[in-house]
MIVEX-588543 format. One line per 10 residues: for each residue z, y, x negated of C-alpha. Coordinates in Angstrom, 2 decimals, decimal comma. Each point is the difference from the previous one (the first is absolute). Layout:
! MIVEX-588543
Z Y X  ...
//
This chain:
! MIVEX-588543
-215,03 -42,36 -63,99  -3,10 -2,18 -0,76  -0,30 1,46 -3,59  3,65 -0,55 -0,56  -0,25 -3,66 1,32  -3,04 -0,76 -2,24  1,77 1,42 -3,11  3,01 -2,28 0,86  -2,10 -3,09 0,33  -1,97 0,76 -3,30
3,24 0,33 -1,91  1,27 -3,23 1,31  -3,20 -1,88 -1,02  0,14 1,24 -3,57  3,61 -0,92 -0,42  -0,71 -3,53 1,36  -2,84 -0,53 -2,59  2,13 1,29 -2,86  2,74 -2,48 0,93  -2,58 -2,95 0,04
-1,23 1,08 -3,49  3,35 0,15 -1,30  0,98 -3,58 1,29  -3,27 -1,48 -1,55  0,76 1,66 -3,22  3,40 -1,60 -0,12  -1,32 -3,41 0,69  -2,65 0,31 -2,83  2,87 1,12 -2,31  2,14 -2,93 0,85
-2,79 -2,60 -0,62  -0,89 1,58 -3,33  3,61 0,03 -1,16  0,22 -3,90 0,71  -3,10 -0,84 -1,96  0,96 1,93 -2,89  3,44 -1,54 -0,11  -1,42 -3,62 -0,16  -2,44 1,05 -2,63  2,69 1,47 -2,17
2,13 -3,19 0,14  -2,97 -2,09 -1,09  -1,08 2,05 -2,87  3,63 0,20 -1,31  0,48 -3,67 0,13  -3,33 -0,57 -1,81  0,83 2,44 -2,74  3,46 -1,59 -0,42  -1,50 -3,44 -0,40  -2,58 1,12 -2,51
2,75 1,82 -1,99  2,12 -3,13 -0,08  -2,84 -2,12 -1,43  -0,70 2,52 -2,72  3,55 0,77 -0,90  1,90 -1,41 -2,89  3,39 -0,82 1,69  1,75 -0,33 -3,34  -0,06 3,85 -0,41  2,17 2,23 2,09
-2,55 2,90 -0,41  -2,65 -2,06 1,54  2,07 -0,59 2,95  0,49 3,75 0,37  -3,73 0,53 -0,30  -0,70 -2,45 2,87  2,45 1,84 2,18  -1,38 3,40 -0,73  -3,49 -1,21 0,69  0,91 -1,37 3,33
1,70 3,26 1,17  -2,99 2,10 -1,15  -2,32 -2,15 1,96  2,21 0,19 3,06  0,24 3,70 -0,20  -3,75 0,38 -0,60  -1,05 -2,16 2,95  2,57 1,65 2,26  -1,16 3,51 -0,96  -3,49 -0,23 1,51
1,00 -1,05 3,59  3,01 2,60 -0,07  -2,41 2,98 -0,40  -2,14 -1,18 2,88  3,06 -0,50 2,32  1,31 3,50 -1,01  -3,37 1,61 0,93  -0,03 -1,93 3,32  3,48 0,98 0,77  -0,88 3,62 -0,73
-2,96 -0,02 2,33  2,05 -1,67 2,63  2,71 2,75 -0,30  -2,80 2,67 0,20  -1,37 -1,70 3,25  3,61 -0,06 1,35  0,44 3,65 -0,71  -3,25 0,80 1,82  1,11 -2,08 2,99  3,32 1,94 0,19
-1,87 3,24 -0,15  -2,29 -1,19 2,74  2,92 -1,26 2,13  2,11 3,33 -0,16  -2,58 2,33 1,68  -0,80 -2,61 2,54  3,56 -0,48 1,05  0,61 3,74 0,01  -3,12 0,55 2,12  1,26 -2,69 2,33
3,57 1,60 0,19  -1,51 3,43 0,57  -2,21 -1,32 2,74  2,85 -1,70 1,74  2,09 3,20 -0,21  -2,74 2,05 1,41  -0,59 -2,43 2,94  3,79 -0,02 0,69  0,27 3,84 -0,06  -3,07 0,21 2,15
1,37 -2,39 2,52  3,39 1,88 -0,01  -1,75 3,44 0,51  -2,04 -1,59 2,86  3,10 -1,45 1,69  1,91 3,34 -0,30  -2,96 2,06 1,37  -0,55 -2,61 2,93  3,68 0,28 0,81  -0,25 3,77 0,22
-3,12 -0,33 2,12  -2,14 1,81 -2,67  -3,74 -0,47 -0,01  -1,35 -0,86 -3,58  -3,70 0,33 -0,83  -1,34 -0,70 -3,44  -3,36 1,48 -1,12  -1,87 0,05 -3,13  -0,82 3,20 -1,79  -3,13 0,47 2,13
1,84 -0,16 3,23  -0,86 -3,54 1,04  2,78 -1,90 1,79  1,26 -2,93 -1,92  2,79 -1,13 2,26  2,07 1,11 2,97  3,47 -1,38 0,99  0,94 -1,44 3,31  1,36 3,23 1,38  -3,26 1,74 -0,76
-2,02 -2,67 1,67  2,15 0,22 3,15  -0,36 3,72 0,33  -3,57 0,29 -1,33  -2,11 -2,94 1,16  -3,80 -0,26 -0,52  -1,67 3,26 0,96  2,69 2,45 -1,13  -1,56 0,71 -3,36  2,41 -2,18 -2,19
-1,82 -3,32 -0,79  0,12 -2,12 -3,18  -3,27 0,40 -2,03  -0,92 3,33 1,55  0,77 3,60 -0,93  3,14 1,38 1,49  -0,17 2,61 2,84  3,31 0,81 1,43  -0,45 0,48 3,78  1,53 3,51 0,44
0,83 1,21 3,42  -2,47 2,32 1,76  2,31 3,01 -0,08  1,17 -0,50 -3,67  -1,57 1,46 -3,20  1,44 -1,50 -3,17  1,18 2,34 -2,80  0,09 -2,51 -2,76  -2,98 -0,48 -2,39  -1,32 -3,49 -0,77
0,97 0,55 -3,60  3,58 1,06 0,65  1,56 -3,16 -1,36  3,75 -0,05 0,01  0,30 2,65 2,75  1,27 -0,56 3,52  -1,31 1,29 3,29  0,82 -0,55 3,63  -3,24 -1,15 1,81  -0,69 -0,82 3,64
-2,14 -3,21 0,33  -1,52 -1,70 2,88  1,36 -3,62 0,18  -0,06 -2,92 2,39  2,99 1,32 1,68  -1,16 3,56 0,27  0,39 3,10 -2,26  2,89 -0,46 -2,52  1,26 2,19 -2,72  0,20 -1,48 -3,55
1,29 1,21 -3,33  -2,87 -0,80 -2,43  0,63 -0,60 -3,73  -2,72 -1,00 -2,37  0,99 -1,62 -3,35  -1,98 -1,13 -2,92  1,12 -3,53 -1,25  -1,16 -2,63 -2,42  0,07 -3,82 0,56  0,59 -0,81 -3,63
-3,50 -1,31 -0,78  -0,90 3,09 -1,82  -2,86 0,77 2,35  -0,58 3,22 2,03  3,06 1,41 2,06  0,50 -0,89 3,56  0,69 2,81 2,52  2,81 -1,05 2,30  0,28 1,77 3,34  3,42 -0,20 1,76
0,40 1,14 3,60  3,42 0,39 1,40  0,43 0,59 3,78  1,72 3,34 0,58  -0,89 0,57 3,59  3,62 0,21 1,22  0,87 2,49 -2,80  -2,95 2,20 0,82  0,98 -0,03 3,77  3,58 0,84 -1,03
-1,33 2,80 -2,18  -2,21 1,36 2,83  2,90 -0,14 2,42  2,15 1,96 -2,41  -2,80 2,59 -0,40  -0,27 0,31 3,74  3,70 0,34 0,38  0,16 2,56 -2,82  -2,84 2,03 1,61  1,75 -0,29 3,37
3,30 1,15 -1,47  -1,70 2,93 -1,80  -1,81 1,00 3,28  3,29 -0,31 1,82  1,84 2,11 -2,54  -2,77 2,54 0,11  0,22 0,01 3,78  3,64 0,22 -0,10  -0,29 3,13 -2,30  -2,60 1,58 2,38
2,25 -0,76 2,95  3,08 1,48 -1,70  -2,04 3,09 -0,98  -1,22 0,46 3,59  3,40 -0,53 1,42  1,52 2,47 -2,42  -2,52 2,51 0,88  0,50 -0,50 3,70  3,66 0,07 -0,17  0,11 2,96 -2,50
-2,20 2,13 2,22  2,42 0,21 2,96  2,94 0,02 -2,42  -1,51 2,97 -1,70  0,03 1,87 3,35  3,56 -1,21 0,79  1,70 0,99 -3,26  -2,10 3,19 -0,42  0,92 1,23 3,38  3,65 -0,92 -0,59
-0,01 2,13 -3,07  -1,63 2,86 1,88  2,56 -0,24 2,68  2,74 -0,14 -2,59  -1,06 3,51 -1,18  0,44 1,50 3,43  3,41 1,11 1,55  1,56 -2,88 1,59  3,43 -1,11 1,33  2,24 -2,52 -1,82
-0,97 -2,72 2,60  -3,65 0,60 -0,66  0,46 -0,03 -3,68  1,51 -3,45 0,25  -2,96 -1,21 2,03  -2,34 1,58 -2,67  1,92 -1,70 -2,78  -0,20 -3,38 1,79  -3,77 0,23 0,38  -0,47 0,94 -3,61
2,28 -2,87 -1,26  -1,92 -2,56 2,28  -3,35 1,17 -1,28  1,04 0,01 -3,63  1,33 -3,55 0,35  -3,26 -1,07 1,54  -1,93 1,63 -2,70  2,01 -1,84 -2,70  -0,67 -3,40 1,71  -3,75 0,75 0,05
0,15 0,91 -3,68  1,89 -3,15 -0,86  -2,48 -2,19 1,76  -2,85 1,68 -1,70  1,58 -0,34 -3,43  0,85 -3,56 0,49  -3,81 -0,69 1,07  -1,23 1,61 -3,06  2,34 -1,93 -2,25  -0,99 -3,26 1,66
-3,71 0,83 -0,42  0,47 0,95 -3,51  -1,35 3,47 0,62  3,02 1,90 -0,98  -0,86 1,99 -3,25  2,74 1,61 -2,07  -0,75 3,54 -1,04  1,81 0,59 -3,31  1,11 3,52 -0,73  2,79 2,12 -1,30
3,40 -0,60 1,89  2,72 2,69 -0,31  3,12 -2,10 0,58  2,58 2,45 0,85  -1,93 1,80 2,69  -1,15 -3,33 1,35  3,47 -1,39 0,44  1,44 3,17 1,49  -3,02 0,34 2,33  0,51 -3,48 1,40
3,67 0,71 0,55  -0,73 3,42 1,73  -2,65 -1,47 2,31  2,32 -2,56 1,38  3,21 2,25 0,00  -0,61 1,20 3,66  -0,22 -3,60 1,09  3,24 -0,82 -1,95  1,87 3,05 1,20  -1,06 -0,67 3,63
1,91 -3,24 -0,34  3,03 1,61 -1,73  -0,77 -1,66 -3,30  0,36 1,42 -3,44  -2,96 0,03 -2,28  -0,59 1,06 -3,46  -1,54 -0,78 -3,48  0,82 -0,20 -3,67  -2,42 0,09 -2,89  0,94 -0,91 -3,67
-0,76 2,82 -2,40  -1,56 -2,77 -2,16  -2,66 -0,49 2,57  -3,42 1,37 -1,28  -1,57 2,90 1,77  -3,27 -1,71 0,80  -1,43 -3,53 -0,10  -3,37 -1,52 0,76  -0,12 -1,86 3,26  -1,35 0,40 3,57
2,12 2,88 1,43  -0,85 -0,58 3,67  0,79 -3,77 -0,10  3,30 0,53 -1,96  1,12 2,57 2,50  -1,07 -2,42 2,79  2,23 -2,84 -1,40  2,91 2,39 -0,47  -0,54 1,49 3,44  0,00 -3,46 1,63
3,12 -1,12 -1,95  2,10 3,12 0,80  -1,22 0,08 3,56  0,78 -3,76 0,48  3,48 0,69 -1,31  0,57 2,93 2,37  -1,26 -2,05 2,90  2,52 -2,84 -0,62  2,92 2,06 -1,01  2,34 1,18 2,74
2,91 1,46 -1,96  0,28 1,45 -3,50  -3,27 0,96 -1,61  -2,90 -0,71 -2,42  -0,64 0,93 -3,50  -3,06 -0,12 -2,20  0,84 -0,39 -3,72  -2,47 0,23 -2,84  1,22 -1,22 -3,40  -1,24 -1,33 -3,31
0,72 -3,57 -1,28  -1,69 -2,53 -2,28  -1,65 -3,34 0,65  0,62 -3,27 -1,86  -2,34 1,19 -2,76  1,74 3,42 -0,48  -2,90 1,88 1,69  1,15 2,93 2,11  -0,36 -0,28 3,70  0,76 2,16 3,07
2,27 -1,30 2,73  -0,28 1,54 3,51  3,15 -1,23 1,81  0,26 0,54 3,73  3,50 -0,61 1,20  1,50 -0,02 3,39  3,29 -0,69 1,81  -1,75 -2,01 2,70  1,06 -3,46 1,38  -1,52 -1,82 -2,93
-1,86 -3,44 0,15  0,87 -3,57 -0,70  -1,89 -2,17 -2,45  -2,46 -1,35 2,60  -0,99 3,38 1,22  -0,31 1,32 -3,60  -2,39 -2,84 -1,04  -2,51 0,81 2,89  0,47 3,78 0,36  -3,27 0,77 -1,99
-2,07 -2,33 2,09  -2,49 1,41 2,58  1,26 0,69 3,52  3,55 -0,98 -1,13  2,98 1,81 1,38  3,75 -0,14 -0,56  0,53 -1,19 3,60  -2,09 -1,39 2,72  0,23 -0,38 3,91  0,05 2,43 2,80
3,46 1,29 -0,89  -0,99 1,21 -3,48  1,04 3,53 -0,71  -2,94 1,13 -2,17  -3,62 0,29 0,78  -2,99 -0,24 -2,41  -2,93 -2,39 -1,00  1,87 -1,34 -2,95  -2,79 1,10 -2,43  1,58 2,84 -1,97
1,92 -2,05 -2,53  -2,99 -2,63 -0,28  -2,39 2,86 -0,66  2,40 1,59 -2,58  0,29 -3,37 -1,73  -3,79 -0,48 -0,31  -0,43 3,62 -1,09  2,60 -0,44 -2,67  -1,78 -3,10 -1,28  -3,35 1,77 -0,05
1,57 2,82 -2,16  1,64 -2,54 -2,37  3,52 0,72 1,22  2,75 -2,36 1,33  1,70 0,56 3,36  3,16 -2,01 0,60  3,06 0,16 2,26  3,66 -0,57 -0,40  2,16 -0,19 3,15  3,22 -1,35 1,46
1,11 -0,13 3,60  2,23 2,97 0,69  -0,60 1,56 -3,33  -3,40 1,68 0,27  -3,18 -0,59 -1,87  -1,72 1,19 -3,20  -3,81 -0,04 -0,20  -1,15 0,19 -3,77  -3,42 1,11 -1,10  -0,46 -0,64 -3,69
-2,91 1,63 -1,85  -0,74 -0,23 -3,71  -0,72 3,27 -1,91  -1,12 0,81 -3,48  2,53 2,74 -0,67  3,09 1,70 1,30  1,40 3,45 -0,46  2,13 0,46 -3,10  1,53 3,43 1,17  3,66 0,27 -0,81
2,36 2,02 2,14  2,79 1,88 -1,70  3,45 -0,03 1,61  0,84 3,19 1,85  3,45 1,38 0,47  -0,47 1,09 3,61  2,50 -1,53 2,50  -1,60 -0,88 3,24  1,44 -1,45 3,21  -1,79 -1,71 2,92
1,36 -0,02 3,53  -1,84 -1,79 2,66  0,66 -2,70 2,73  -3,41 -1,52 -1,21  1,40 -2,39 -2,64  -3,56 -1,31 -0,97  -1,07 3,51 -0,45  3,05 0,90 -1,96  -0,40 -3,05 -2,30  -3,78 0,68 -0,64
0,64 3,73 -0,78  2,91 -0,89 -2,35  -2,29 -2,41 -1,83  -2,71 2,46 -0,30  2,35 2,67 -1,36  1,63 -2,22 -2,50  -3,22 -1,42 -1,38  -1,17 3,61 -0,40  2,93 0,94 -2,15  2,56 1,11 2,48
2,53 -2,61 -0,84  3,01 1,85 1,59  -1,30 -0,70 3,56  2,50 -1,15 2,70  -0,26 -1,03 3,53  2,93 1,43 2,02  1,90 -1,87 2,68  0,18 2,03 3,30  3,64 -0,95 0,52  1,13 1,68 -3,29
-2,58 2,91 0,09  2,47 2,84 0,14  2,30 -1,43 -2,67  -2,80 -0,79 -2,33  -1,63 3,44 0,23  3,40 1,66 -0,59  0,72 -2,09 -3,12  -3,50 -0,15 -1,56  -2,42 2,83 -0,63  -3,55 -0,92 0,50
-3,03 1,95 -1,07  -2,18 -1,25 2,83  0,77 -1,67 3,34  -2,68 -1,98 1,89  1,01 -0,55 3,58  -1,50 -1,49 3,20  -0,71 2,36 2,95  2,71 -1,98 1,88  2,64 1,58 -2,38  -1,21 3,53 0,12
2,76 1,34 2,32  2,61 -1,70 -1,90  -1,17 1,42 -3,33  -0,32 3,39 1,57  3,59 -0,19 1,24  1,23 -0,81 -3,54  -1,89 2,67 -1,88  -0,45 2,62 2,76  3,16 1,98 -0,73  0,05 -0,58 -3,79
-3,13 1,05 -1,74  1,45 -0,45 -3,46  -0,96 -3,25 -1,96  -2,41 -0,96 2,51  -2,59 -2,43 -1,30  -3,63 0,17 0,74  -0,39 -1,85 3,23  -3,26 -1,71 1,18  -0,40 -1,65 3,41  -1,93 -3,11 0,76
-1,94 0,39 3,38  -2,40 -1,98 1,93  -3,46 1,36 0,73  0,86 0,10 3,71  2,95 2,27 -0,73  -1,90 2,82 -1,48  1,48 2,17 2,80  3,29 0,11 -2,05  -1,74 1,66 -2,98  0,77 3,46 1,20
3,72 -0,87 0,45  0,16 -1,53 -3,38  -1,75 2,93 -1,57  2,53 2,39 1,45  2,94 -1,81 -1,22  1,61 -0,96 -3,29  -2,79 -2,47 -0,92  -2,45 0,40 -2,95  -2,78 -2,06 1,52  -1,08 -3,24 1,61
-1,76 -3,18 -0,74  -2,21 -1,90 2,56  0,89 -3,63 0,58  -1,20 -2,20 -1,45  0,72 1,93 -3,22  -2,81 0,18 -2,56  0,98 -0,47 -3,64  -1,84 3,09 -1,23  1,61 2,20 2,63  3,45 -1,39 -0,70
-0,22 0,60 -3,64  -1,51 3,53 0,47  2,93 1,28 2,13  2,55 -1,70 -2,17  -1,40 1,56 -3,18  2,48 2,86 -1,13  -2,71 2,28 -1,05  -1,77 0,08 3,33  2,55 -1,22 2,61  0,63 3,40 1,51
-3,45 1,49 0,07  -2,05 -3,11 0,79  2,58 -1,06 2,76  -0,42 3,33 1,79  -3,61 -0,04 -0,40  -0,33 -3,47 1,30  1,73 1,07 3,20  -2,24 2,92 0,55  -3,30 -1,92 -0,74  0,73 -3,01 2,08
1,22 2,17 2,97  -3,01 2,15 -0,20  -2,34 -2,84 -0,31  1,29 -1,44 3,28  -0,23 3,23 1,87  -3,65 0,79 -0,81  -2,35 -1,28 2,77  -3,15 -1,78 -0,88  -2,08 2,41 2,00  1,17 2,96 -2,10
-0,99 -1,72 -3,18  -3,48 -0,68 1,38  -0,74 3,63 0,73  -2,87 1,38 -1,97  -1,35 -3,35 -0,91  -2,13 -1,12 3,08  -2,60 -2,73 -0,37  -2,74 -0,94 2,45  0,17 -3,74 0,33  -2,44 -2,40 1,75
1,76 -3,07 1,46  -2,14 -3,03 0,88  2,08 -1,98 2,41  -0,92 -1,93 3,11  3,59 -0,55 1,30  1,20 2,98 2,09  3,70 -0,61 -0,84  -0,62 -0,09 -3,63  -2,06 3,19 0,39  2,74 1,71 1,82
2,43 -1,08 -2,83  -2,17 1,16 -2,82  -0,78 3,25 1,71  3,71 0,69 0,55  0,89 -0,81 -3,56  -2,74 2,31 -1,36  1,12 2,72 2,29  3,51 -0,30 -1,47  -1,39 0,17 -3,41  -1,81 3,21 1,05
-3,54 -1,54 -0,07  -2,97 0,01 2,51  -1,70 -3,14 0,99  -3,06 -1,17 1,91  -0,65 -3,45 1,54  -3,01 -2,32 -0,66  0,13 -2,91 2,45  -2,47 -2,26 -1,74  -1,67 -0,57 -3,45  -3,24 1,83 0,87
1,86 3,11 1,17  2,05 -0,09 -3,23  -3,06 -0,05 -2,11  -1,58 2,78 2,14  2,98 2,28 -0,06  0,78 -0,38 -3,75  -3,62 1,01 -0,74  0,84 3,50 1,14  2,16 0,61 -3,05  2,75 1,73 2,08
2,74 -2,50 -0,86  2,28 -0,13 -2,96  1,14 -3,58 0,42  -1,16 -3,04 2,02  2,46 -2,54 1,43  -2,07 -3,18 0,83  1,06 -3,09 2,03  -1,67 -3,16 -1,23  -0,49 -1,50 3,50  -2,25 2,38 1,77
-2,50 -0,61 2,81  -3,70 0,34 -0,67  0,38 0,38 -3,64  2,94 -1,33 -1,92  2,01 2,09 -2,40  -1,42 -1,53 -3,07  -3,67 0,56 1,01  0,88 3,67 1,06  1,55 0,62 -3,43  -3,08 -1,43 -1,69
-2,33 2,17 2,05  2,10 3,14 -0,73  0,04 -0,73 -3,76  -3,76 -0,72 0,02  -0,97 3,13 1,96  -0,70 1,75 -3,27  1,24 3,31 1,10  2,76 1,35 -2,27  2,01 1,46 2,82  0,28 -3,35 1,77
-0,36 -2,62 -2,74  3,08 1,31 -1,85  2,37 0,60 2,95  3,24 -1,82 -0,54  0,10 -3,24 2,32  3,23 -1,85 0,61  0,03 -3,20 1,93  2,68 -0,33 2,60  0,20 -3,57 1,17  2,36 -2,66 1,41
-1,91 -2,56 -2,30  2,08 -0,20 -3,07  -1,51 -3,01 -1,66  -0,97 0,52 -3,62  -3,71 -0,71 0,81  -0,06 2,87 2,46  1,41 2,51 -2,56  -2,57 -1,19 -2,64  -2,93 0,23 2,39  1,08 3,54 1,09
0,18 1,19 -3,59  -3,30 -1,62 -0,85  -1,62 1,77 2,94  1,09 3,35 -1,39  3,37 0,70 1,57  2,48 2,12 -2,08  3,03 -1,96 1,22  1,65 -2,24 2,54  2,77 0,81 2,51  1,48 -2,88 1,93
1,20 0,13 3,61  2,53 0,65 1,18  -0,87 3,51 -1,36  3,04 1,73 -1,57  0,23 3,77 -0,06  1,23 0,04 -3,55  -3,05 -2,01 -1,30  -2,34 2,11 1,97  1,43 3,24 -1,27  -0,08 -1,28 -3,62
-3,66 -0,68 0,24  -0,93 3,25 1,72  1,94 2,06 -2,57  -2,55 -0,84 -2,58  -2,74 1,94 1,82  2,01 3,07 0,99  -1,43 3,12 -1,69  2,19 1,02 -2,92  1,36 -3,54 -0,71
//
């Protein structure tokens, strides 16, 4: 600032002197001009007088000579002062030009200085209004100035004083990350102030004051204490929520384990009791126990799935999905529930559907199972159908459409809008007809989104509902079905089943397929000859009375029966019928018996095979394949259940009541398989598996170990496999799952 002020004053002084010199030169020029004017007049008059005296006035030429002499003299005397005046004027112009050159930089410097002062004042005003602290230092770190906010917060003794090196008063528990040379970077710092420890956002900038000297380092401190406290509160809340979520997951896992353990005994014992000779009344009681236990198990699984989705721990396992078996398996699994309510159930699969796709097979089945199960739950009359067809999206890309249709009560717009929310149900209150946690559809919606699918619903009160799952695929089947001349008739009181079977046959090339009306059955059969007749078991006697006496022109007749009505197979087999199809009818089975080349032979074979399969007891199949199995289980009821299951499968078993005993007994090498519970006294299941695997003895280290636990969380399964287990069986333990595992280790398999 001092240098700039001196330069300005020096420029002003030079300009003033130049102006004085210019004025004096002008005065001298004016005086010289006046003298020369008087002298020129005098000389001119003298010359004129002298010329008049010497001139002969009688001659006109003489007069001309006098006039020319006068003019020449005037010009001559005028010429000498003119040159001086011109020189003086030129010098004056040069001095004026120099003055202008000196005036311009001076005025520019003055304007620039004024603009800098104005910008600096405006900057200070803004920073003061924001409460920012501004400290200016030279390049060596000496404080040049501190604004009012800085003086209020950092009085004498806090390390920020004009004329001294700057030392920010960092708080005791704070270590700065910013280097002194990090100009232009920002950092949050904790400083000790007059009002206690405060947080500031520190910004260091290199600026110039316009004097051309060394740059000035400007330190700007903005108070961000409130922001830091808010961020700390958010971090604490986040950690608290994460801990709460983790605690919730652990709690759910514990509750699941504790509930599944007695549930395993309850359902397992019900299955064992169901295999004994019981009365009809006892059979009803057993069925009620199994239904209640299965419902409770489903609720537990829904809660666990929901908690995993909420915690973001649900991981999709992409694999090959066989679509036709998947759809038919879902319908078959839920058909007993539908038949128990007197409902119809069936499926249709478009021939254009590809055989396989890449997706998560377990989760896709879970979604379809939830949708079909939910439809059965809310439908009182009619039935439910699962239809898989191919369509295109807006871009022309192929996609699969899984449509679950029911003939239930339907929903209004308000209910439809909230049906996919958590814990939502179609009705509320103590008088509601249907139980449940309201999580099935919410979980299905979240799973569909995770899989890149869309799940929607269309419904109308009194008209039923349609849940649509849309999934994009890369390709579809291009197989073309040729039309076949076979004439086929369908007769059943199950109109949903009849419609789906007719659709399946027509799409497979059997275009001459008709659904018969029961009222005109006799007339239709007399007037029209059919190659094959598909009838429901409710029409068996009626068909038998029509064709019993006349064996000519009798079509091949196949009967639809429910799995619970297998006792009628012998009666059907002895009559006029060619075979039977189990409800719900599989597409492959239907086309196989309808095919002209194999209808007669495969129909009869199907009867013999299925009837024989049902009559062979499990114990007989297990003969000659006995395994010695070690069961590590601390619950006496579960031990009783596992031992009974193993006995029915034809295997021997021995109990280990704690982890140490399990390790000790397995070291003998006398066991073919070890079934290990995870929660064991003394030594838990994971440690016991690790000790067995680390024993180093070939006969014990390679014995197959399967974990049997009520802890079905993914972490438990991963830890078991890492410890050395060969597989995982969840409780309630199912006889079929146990049998599948043990078959791998039977000699000869």
